[in-house]
N, C-alpha and C positions, 0 to 999 in steps of 0.2 A: 497438464497436471489430472495425477487419477481420483477422484473422487472419490472420496471415506464412504463406509460400508456403514457412517455408522455418521447420523444426526447427534444435530446441537443437542435434539433432549436425552438423547441415546446414552450420550457422553452423560449429561449431566445426570440421569441417573444412576449409572456406575461409580460416579465421585462422589458419590452421597450412602452408593454400598459400601462406601471404604472409611464416608466418615461414620455412617454410623455405628462403626466398629470393624467390620470386616478386616482380616489385614491386606494390604495388595494380590501381598503373589493370588492369593487367592479369586479377588474378585478382577481378574489376569485370565485365571485358571480360567475360570466360570465360562468369557464371555472372551478368549479365544484372542487375544491383544497381547501385546509381549508389552516386557514393563519398563523399555523405553517411551511405547505411542501411551502409555501410564498417565507417566511422571509428565512427559507433551504435556496430554492432555489436562494435566491438574494446575502445570501452570500453567495457562493457556484460558482455564476454564475455570477454576477451579473457587470459587465463593459464585461464583455469578448465575442470577436467578434467565430459563427460558428463554424472556426477556431480555433479556440479556445480552443473552446470547445472540439472541438473534442480529439486532443491532452493531456488535461486534463483527457480524459480516458481513448486514449490508455497508455498511461502515469501509470495512477494509476492502469491501469489494469496487465506493466510490472513490478514495485512495488512490487507490490504482488506476483504476482510470483517470484521474487530474493528472498523475502519474505520467499515463502515458501518452496525454493531451501535450504538457507542458514539455517534454521530452521530443516532439514531433512537433512543436514550436520552435523551442533553439537547432532543431534541427536547419527548421526551416533560414533563421533566422544565421546560421552562419550558412549557405547555403547563398545567403546573397552575397551576405558581405562576401563569400571568396569570387563568387561570379562581380561584383562588383572593384574588385582587387587583381584578378584573374584576367579579364578581358577590358576592366577598363571603361565599363557598360555605369545606367545611376542606376540609385536604386530602384528606380519604377521600374526599372526596364528590368531587370531582374528580378525584382517581384511579379512582374505578368511574367517571366520565364517560367518559373518553378509553378507557379499559382499564389501566392504568399502573402498576405494578405500590407501596405504599405504602414496600416498602423500600427499591426506587430512589430515590424522590423525598428521601426521609432519612435517607442513608446521610451518617455522617461519615464521616472516616477518624481511625486509630489512629495515624499515622504519621506523623514529624516531622516538620515542614519541608522539604524542603530549597532552601525556592529559593539558599542560601547556595554549596552542595554547583554549579548548577546554572547560577550567574552564574560563577562560576570557570572552568565544563569552555567553556561560550563564549570 
């Protein structure tokens, strides 16, 4: 993904100029950005301080890493299940073949099902 030429501090400073009374078109021309970019920044960073914007970026990066780890674990589980069903081998043997840990394949959650709570929240 292309890295932005504007830092969070600079983006927030640009949004503050607009909050101070400049029209959005003038702010866009002054800084060489499109109005779509300005409104996207306003939706993402509007009302944030610089420290909060940094924290948002850190949390976003951490969330992306966790999603990647979860996807890899789910793929390992699918691969083990496929090997077990296709070649009629044990989970232990299939896990050794692909290098997956048995505890990740055999994990059972002890938490109660929260489907009712999730349906109420949606």
